[in-house]
C-alpha positions as CSV (number, residue, x, y, z in Angstrom):
1,M,-34.6,24.3,-17.0
2,K,-33.5,24.1,-20.4
3,K,-36.4,24.9,-23.0
4,V,-37.1,22.5,-25.9
5,N,-39.5,23.2,-28.9
6,I,-41.7,20.4,-29.8
7,L,-40.5,20.6,-33.3
8,D,-37.0,19.6,-32.1
9,A,-35.9,15.8,-32.2
10,P,-36.4,13.5,-30.5
11,I,-39.7,15.0,-29.7
12,E,-42.6,13.4,-31.7
13,I,-45.7,15.0,-32.8
14,R,-48.6,12.5,-33.7
15,G,-52.2,12.9,-35.4
16,L,-51.3,16.1,-37.3
17,A,-50.7,16.3,-41.1
18,V,-48.6,19.7,-40.9
19,T,-46.1,20.4,-38.2
20,E,-44.3,23.5,-38.9
21,P,-43.3,26.8,-37.1
22,G,-46.5,28.2,-36.4
23,K,-48.6,25.6,-38.4
24,F,-50.0,22.6,-36.8
25,Y,-52.8,21.5,-39.0
26,R,-55.0,18.2,-39.2
27,L,-55.2,18.3,-43.0
28,P,-52.3,19.0,-45.6
29,E,-52.4,22.5,-47.2
30,S,-53.0,20.8,-50.5
31,I,-56.5,20.2,-49.4
32,I,-57.2,22.6,-46.5
33,D,-58.7,25.4,-48.9
34,K,-60.6,22.9,-51.1
35,V,-63.1,21.6,-48.5
36,N,-66.1,23.6,-46.9
37,D,-65.2,26.7,-45.1
38,G,-65.9,25.1,-41.8
39,V,-63.4,22.5,-42.3
40,T,-60.9,24.9,-43.6
41,G,-61.0,26.6,-40.2
42,L,-61.3,23.7,-37.9
43,A,-58.6,21.9,-39.5
44,K,-56.3,24.3,-37.8
45,H,-57.6,23.0,-34.4
46,T,-55.3,20.1,-33.0
47,A,-57.9,17.7,-31.8
48,G,-56.2,14.5,-31.6
49,G,-52.8,16.0,-31.6
50,R,-50.2,14.5,-29.3
51,V,-46.8,15.4,-28.3
52,R,-44.8,12.3,-27.3
53,F,-41.1,11.8,-25.7
54,R,-39.4,10.0,-22.9
55,T,-37.3,11.7,-20.2
56,D,-35.9,11.1,-16.8
57,S,-36.6,14.8,-15.9
58,P,-38.7,14.6,-12.5
59,E,-40.4,17.6,-13.5
60,I,-41.5,19.2,-16.8
61,T,-43.0,22.7,-17.6
62,V,-45.3,22.8,-20.8
63,C,-45.9,26.4,-22.2
64,H,-48.3,26.6,-25.2
65,T,-49.8,29.4,-27.2
66,V,-53.2,28.8,-28.8
67,R,-54.2,30.7,-32.2
68,S,-57.6,32.2,-31.0
69,G,-57.9,31.9,-27.2
70,T,-61.6,31.6,-27.8
71,V,-63.7,31.0,-24.5
72,M,-66.8,28.6,-25.1
73,C,-70.1,28.7,-23.3
74,H,-70.7,25.0,-23.1
75,M,-67.2,23.5,-22.9
76,P,-64.4,23.7,-20.3
77,F,-61.5,25.6,-21.3
78,T,-59.1,22.9,-20.2
79,G,-60.8,21.0,-23.1
80,S,-61.2,23.5,-25.7
81,N,-57.9,25.6,-25.4
82,G,-55.8,23.3,-22.8
83,V,-53.3,20.3,-22.9
84,D,-53.3,17.6,-20.4
85,V,-50.2,15.4,-19.5
86,Y,-50.0,11.6,-19.1
87,T,-47.1,9.3,-18.2
88,G,-46.8,5.8,-19.0
89,R,-48.7,3.7,-21.8
90,G,-52.2,2.2,-22.6
91,A,-55.0,1.9,-20.2
92,S,-52.5,2.2,-17.2
93,A,-51.2,5.5,-18.3
94,V,-51.1,8.1,-15.3
95,F,-52.8,11.6,-15.5
96,R,-50.5,14.3,-14.3
97,G,-52.6,17.3,-14.7
98,C,-53.9,19.7,-17.4
99,C,-53.6,23.4,-18.4
100,K,-55.8,25.8,-16.6
101,K,-56.3,29.6,-16.6
102,E,-54.6,30.9,-13.5
103,Q,-56.2,33.8,-11.1
104,G,-56.0,37.2,-13.1
105,E,-55.5,35.7,-16.4
106,G,-58.2,37.3,-18.5
107,D,-60.2,35.8,-21.4
108,D,-58.0,37.3,-23.6
109,A,-55.0,35.3,-22.5
110,K,-53.3,33.0,-25.3
111,T,-50.1,31.8,-23.8
112,F,-50.4,29.5,-20.6
113,R,-47.4,27.8,-18.8
114,R,-47.8,24.9,-15.9
115,A,-45.3,22.6,-14.4
116,Y,-46.0,18.6,-14.1
117,A,-44.4,16.0,-12.1
118,T,-43.5,13.0,-14.3
119,G,-42.5,10.4,-11.3
120,A,-39.3,9.7,-13.2
121,K,-36.7,8.1,-10.9
122,P,-33.0,8.9,-11.6
123,G,-31.8,7.1,-14.6
124,T,-35.2,5.7,-15.6
125,L,-37.0,7.0,-18.6
126,V,-40.8,7.7,-18.4
127,E,-43.0,8.1,-21.3
128,V,-44.9,11.5,-21.7
129,T,-47.9,12.2,-23.8
130,I,-49.2,15.7,-24.0
131,G,-52.6,16.2,-25.5
132,L,-53.3,19.1,-27.5
133,P,-56.4,21.4,-27.4
134,L,-59.5,20.1,-28.9
135,Y,-61.2,23.6,-30.1
136,D,-58.2,25.6,-30.9
137,G,-54.9,25.4,-32.6
138,I,-51.5,26.0,-31.2
139,S,-49.0,28.6,-32.7
140,D,-46.3,27.4,-30.5
141,L,-45.4,24.8,-27.7
142,W,-42.2,24.3,-25.7
143,I,-41.2,22.1,-22.9
144,G,-38.8,22.8,-20.1
145,F,-36.8,19.8,-18.8
146,A,-34.4,19.8,-15.8
147,D,-30.9,20.9,-17.1
148,D,-29.3,17.7,-17.0
149,A,-32.2,15.5,-18.0
150,E,-32.2,13.0,-20.8
151,I,-34.7,13.4,-23.6
152,A,-35.5,10.3,-25.9
153,A,-37.8,9.2,-28.6
154,P,-41.1,7.6,-27.6
155,L,-41.4,3.7,-28.0
156,P,-43.7,3.0,-31.0
157,H,-47.5,2.4,-30.2
158,T,-48.6,-1.2,-29.8
159,I,-51.0,-0.2,-32.8
160,D,-48.7,2.3,-34.7
161,K,-51.1,2.7,-37.9
162,P,-53.6,5.1,-36.8
163,I,-57.2,4.8,-36.1
164,V,-58.8,7.4,-38.2
165,F,-62.0,8.9,-37.0
166,Y,-64.1,11.3,-39.3
167,G,-67.3,12.9,-38.1
168,S,-68.9,16.1,-36.3
169,S,-68.3,18.2,-33.4
170,I,-68.7,15.2,-31.0
171,T,-65.9,13.4,-32.7
172,Q,-63.8,16.6,-32.5
173,G,-64.4,16.2,-28.8
174,G,-67.1,18.5,-27.9
175,C,-67.6,18.8,-25.1
176,A,-64.9,16.8,-23.0
177,S,-63.2,18.5,-20.4
178,R,-59.6,17.5,-21.4
179,P,-58.1,16.4,-24.7
180,A,-57.6,12.7,-23.4
181,N,-61.5,12.6,-22.6
182,S,-62.8,12.6,-26.0
183,Y,-64.1,9.2,-26.9
184,C,-61.3,8.9,-29.8
185,S,-58.6,9.5,-27.3
186,I,-60.1,7.1,-24.7
187,I,-60.0,4.4,-27.3
188,A,-56.7,5.0,-28.5
189,R,-55.3,5.3,-25.0
190,E,-56.7,2.2,-24.1
191,L,-55.5,0.3,-27.0
192,D,-52.1,2.0,-27.1
193,A,-52.9,3.2,-30.5
194,D,-51.8,6.2,-32.7
195,Q,-55.2,8.3,-33.8
196,I,-55.9,10.8,-36.4
197,N,-59.0,13.0,-35.5
198,L,-60.8,14.2,-38.5
199,G,-64.0,15.5,-36.6
200,F,-65.3,18.9,-37.7
201,S,-67.6,20.8,-35.6
202,G,-70.8,21.4,-37.9
203,S,-68.8,20.8,-41.0
204,G,-68.3,16.9,-41.3
205,R,-70.5,16.7,-44.3
206,G,-69.4,13.7,-46.1
207,E,-67.7,15.6,-48.7
208,Q,-66.0,13.6,-51.6
209,I,-62.5,15.3,-51.2
210,M,-62.6,14.0,-47.5
211,A,-63.6,10.7,-48.7
212,D,-60.7,10.5,-51.1
213,Y,-58.2,12.1,-48.5
214,I,-59.0,9.6,-46.1
215,A,-59.0,6.6,-48.5
216,S,-55.6,7.6,-49.1
217,L,-54.2,7.3,-45.6
218,D,-52.5,4.2,-44.0
219,M,-54.4,3.3,-41.1
220,S,-55.3,0.4,-38.9
221,C,-59.0,1.1,-38.6
222,F,-61.5,3.6,-39.8
223,V,-64.3,5.0,-37.9
224,L,-67.3,6.8,-39.8
225,D,-69.2,8.9,-37.5
226,Y,-70.6,12.1,-39.5
227,D,-74.4,11.3,-38.8
228,H,-74.8,14.6,-36.9
229,N,-73.4,16.9,-39.6
230,A,-75.3,15.6,-42.7
231,P,-77.8,18.4,-42.6
232,T,-80.8,16.5,-43.9
233,E,-81.7,12.9,-44.1
234,E,-81.6,13.4,-48.0
235,H,-77.9,14.5,-47.8
236,L,-77.0,11.6,-45.5
237,A,-78.3,9.2,-48.0
238,A,-76.9,10.8,-50.9
239,T,-73.4,10.8,-49.3
240,H,-73.0,8.0,-46.6
241,R,-72.8,4.9,-48.9
242,N,-70.7,6.6,-51.4
243,F,-68.3,7.8,-48.7
244,F,-67.9,4.3,-47.2
245,D,-67.3,2.8,-50.9
246,T,-64.7,5.2,-51.6
247,V,-62.7,4.1,-48.7
248,R,-63.4,0.7,-49.1
249,R,-62.4,0.6,-52.8
250,A,-59.0,2.0,-51.9
251,N,-58.6,-0.4,-48.6
252,P,-60.1,-3.7,-49.3
253,D,-59.0,-5.3,-45.9
254,L,-59.4,-2.1,-43.7
255,P,-61.3,-2.6,-40.6
256,I,-64.4,0.2,-40.8
257,A,-66.8,0.9,-38.1
258,I,-70.0,2.7,-39.0
259,V,-71.6,4.8,-36.4
260,T,-74.9,6.4,-35.8
261,R,-75.5,9.3,-33.3
262,P,-75.4,8.9,-29.6
263,D,-78.1,11.4,-28.7
264,F,-80.8,9.3,-30.1
265,Y,-83.3,9.7,-27.4
266,P,-84.3,13.4,-27.4
267,N,-85.7,12.8,-30.9
268,P,-86.1,9.1,-31.6
269,A,-88.3,9.2,-34.7
270,A,-85.8,11.4,-36.5
271,S,-82.8,9.4,-35.1
272,D,-84.5,6.1,-36.3
273,R,-84.8,7.5,-39.7
274,R,-81.1,8.6,-39.9
275,R,-80.1,5.2,-38.6
276,A,-81.9,3.4,-41.2
277,I,-80.1,5.3,-43.9
278,I,-76.7,4.3,-42.2
279,R,-77.7,0.8,-41.6
280,A,-78.5,0.6,-45.3
281,T,-74.8,1.3,-45.9
282,Y,-73.8,-1.4,-43.6
283,D,-76.4,-3.9,-44.9
284,A,-74.9,-3.3,-48.6
285,A,-71.7,-3.9,-47.3
286,I,-72.4,-7.4,-45.8
287,E,-74.5,-8.4,-48.8
288,A,-71.5,-7.9,-51.1
289,G,-69.3,-10.0,-48.8
290,D,-67.4,-7.5,-46.7
291,K,-66.1,-9.1,-43.6
292,R,-64.4,-6.2,-42.1
293,V,-67.2,-3.9,-41.3
294,M,-69.4,-3.3,-38.1
295,F,-72.4,-1.2,-37.3
296,V,-72.4,0.6,-34.1
297,D,-75.9,1.7,-33.0
298,G,-75.9,5.0,-31.2
299,E,-79.2,4.1,-29.4
300,N,-77.2,1.6,-27.3
301,M,-74.6,4.2,-26.1
302,Y,-76.4,5.8,-23.3
303,R,-78.6,3.0,-22.5
304,P,-76.8,2.1,-19.2
305,I,-77.9,5.5,-17.7
306,L,-81.4,5.3,-18.9
307,P,-84.0,7.1,-18.3
308,M,-81.5,9.8,-17.3
309,F,-79.6,9.8,-20.7
310,D,-79.5,13.9,-20.1
311,L,-76.6,13.1,-17.6
312,A,-74.5,12.2,-20.6
313,A,-74.7,15.4,-22.5
314,V,-74.0,19.1,-21.8
315,D,-76.9,20.5,-23.8
316,G,-78.8,17.5,-24.7
317,C,-76.4,16.9,-27.7
318,H,-72.8,17.4,-27.0
319,P,-71.3,14.7,-24.6
320,N,-69.6,15.6,-21.4
321,D,-66.9,13.2,-19.8
322,L,-69.8,10.5,-18.8
323,G,-71.1,10.7,-22.3
324,M,-67.6,10.5,-24.0
325,Y,-66.6,7.5,-21.8
326,L,-69.9,5.7,-22.7
327,M,-69.1,6.4,-26.4
328,A,-65.8,4.8,-25.9
329,L,-67.3,1.7,-24.6
330,T,-69.7,1.1,-27.3
331,I,-67.3,2.3,-30.3
332,G,-64.2,0.9,-28.7
333,A,-65.6,-2.4,-28.4
334,A,-66.4,-2.6,-32.2
335,V,-62.7,-1.4,-32.8
336,K,-61.3,-3.8,-30.7
337,A,-63.2,-6.6,-32.4
338,L,-62.3,-5.5,-35.9
339,L,-58.5,-5.2,-35.1
340,K,-58.7,-8.8,-34.1
């Protein structure tokens, strides 16, 4: 097989602000050291990042090296450090497999390689998307193709301006079993949309520098989802409306979804108080005549499985794949309505 680095044309990398040898970051280096320490580190994780191309190679090999190789106690390695591979587009895309540690690979292993069938027929190009790790960064990734295979640029997304998500560990993807199973990726895949994931575990605190940065992006829709990472109700009240207003002033016609936390039921009294703060941002926008904003109530996300809401979370907080899917249904419905 011939080896191709993902930085080589016509392969395309989406969802990342920095794509250089050894550097695959979600924030530009101009601000990555000016945010809180948690964001500075987590911005080097590749959540939401995707590698895209078309090929007629019947099989590809994907080899990636992660930055730390950390094994998390509550999240599958396939989601935190692994990649997954899809062919096709939109909701009909076909899952082709995911990276997993092979027998004999220790916890300190950082480089992983696996072959995937693409289903490509001779002379026919199929579109391939490789989802990058949610809770680690990559320092290198190359792809092996059949020696005589054609490699072409991917077709543009149906919605080529990204949906931008800002929030917590849940937004980053904890604890989806694979990159494509985060709620952000489920929504983007169904809509055939580009995405930028700016979820930062424990660190999405509504900082002004992040509001200013997001306000500067060219996007199709914005999802504001940092309820969980506001350390107190007072902090949430002091930052939430200002964050929304910062983005809105710079983008008067941008569709914006305002979201409250999904694990409403373990502590409904506290969840209700925080929801009221976030709802106040929405109400103020509506009173000001804003017609491109929607409120997404976290209480409704796990309602289809009540009273067994615990089935949707690994630890009572972080969604598993079921929780991510339920979130994607609720938030995705709002995004679709806003985009119309």
